[in-house]
C-alpha positions as CSV (number, residue, x, y, z in Angstrom):
1,M,-1.5,4.1,-5.4
2,H,-2.9,7.5,-4.5
3,F,-0.4,10.0,-3.2
4,P,-1.4,13.4,-1.9
5,K,-1.9,16.0,-4.7
6,G,1.2,17.9,-5.6
7,L,3.5,15.3,-4.1
8,N,5.4,12.7,-6.1
9,P,6.9,9.7,-4.3
10,H,10.6,9.3,-4.2
11,V,12.2,6.0,-5.2
12,P,12.6,4.8,-1.6
13,Q,8.9,5.5,-0.9
14,K,7.9,3.6,-4.1
15,I,10.0,0.7,-3.0
16,T,8.5,0.8,0.5
17,M,4.9,1.0,-0.8
18,S,5.4,-2.0,-3.2
19,K,6.9,-4.1,-0.4
20,V,4.1,-3.2,2.0
21,I,1.4,-4.1,-0.6
22,A,3.2,-7.4,-1.4
23,A,3.3,-8.3,2.3
24,L,-0.4,-7.5,2.7
25,R,-1.4,-9.4,-0.4
26,G,0.7,-12.4,0.8
27,K,-0.7,-12.1,4.4
28,Q,2.9,-11.8,5.6
29,N,4.6,-9.8,8.2
30,A,7.0,-7.0,7.1
31,L,9.7,-5.2,8.9
32,I,10.2,-1.7,7.3
33,E,13.4,0.0,8.0
34,S,14.5,3.3,6.6
35,P,16.4,6.4,7.8
36,T,14.6,9.3,9.4
37,G,13.0,11.7,7.0
38,T,12.5,9.3,4.1
39,G,8.7,9.3,4.2
40,K,8.0,6.0,5.9
41,S,4.8,7.2,7.5
42,L,3.3,8.6,4.3
43,S,4.5,5.5,2.4
44,L,2.9,3.1,4.9
45,L,-0.4,5.1,5.0
46,C,-0.7,5.4,1.2
47,S,0.1,1.7,0.6
48,A,-2.2,0.4,3.3
49,L,-5.0,2.5,2.1
50,A,-4.4,1.5,-1.6
51,W,-4.4,-2.2,-0.5
52,Q,-7.6,-1.6,1.5
53,E,-9.3,0.0,-1.5
54,G,-8.3,-2.9,-3.7
55,E,-9.7,-5.4,-1.2
56,K,-13.0,-3.6,-1.2
57,V,-13.2,-3.9,-4.9
58,R,-12.1,-7.6,-4.9
59,V,-14.6,-8.5,-2.2
60,S,-17.4,-6.6,-3.8
61,F,-16.7,-8.3,-7.1
62,Y,-16.5,-11.7,-5.4
63,F,-20.0,-11.3,-3.9
64,R,-21.5,-9.8,-7.1
65,V,-20.4,-12.9,-9.1
66,G,-21.9,-15.1,-6.4
67,N,-19.0,-17.3,-5.4
């Protein structure tokens, strides 16, 4: 996952990002709950964008192979 330069994710952010990506990959709903100031917005944005980037690569590969 890409995180803004100069910033390192905290453990709760890493957990949130992994759970979001797992839910997206599994086409599941997710309820994300965390106290104020824990970086939920940044975690959600980074994980959603990372998943989207992975999907672009997966779909591109799928169509290049010709399936």
